[in-house]
C-alpha angles and dihedrals in degrees: 000000000000122000110209129186116215106222091200099059100012096237118147111205145146119283090256087078091058137055123218117234103189134252120357128224096030110166109229122228114227128221093265095051124117119263091251091055092048091048090051090051094049104038114016115085132160117248103180130177095230137023114014133174115222143175119242133182123208095225099171095041130034094343093229129137122241140164129247135190115215141157109249092204100049099022088230110158111216095187149302131243144174120301088225091067114108097205134015111278118257092239090059092045090051090051089051095047091049090060098031109039111202093027116165132172123184107305092344112105 
């Protein structure tokens, strides 16, 4: 069972209080985009064995969306942060790199 901390209201609870919303930091394709870019936006998602950034909603609490970094193999949660953040915070990336040397994600080294 995952324990998540909602950064919006500060509540730490089991995952049953939350609802997963898929991959975080997905770049949206606009109406003028090429078909290949729109296809990538709609259908291509990462599904790594390891660190993954996800969207979550605190459904039984404040109802707000937030982002979380967790390991899909061990279910270890590295941290949560605001949904308005365009990239994972450096503090969180440093915490991940300390436990997973050589970690890379997309264009984040």
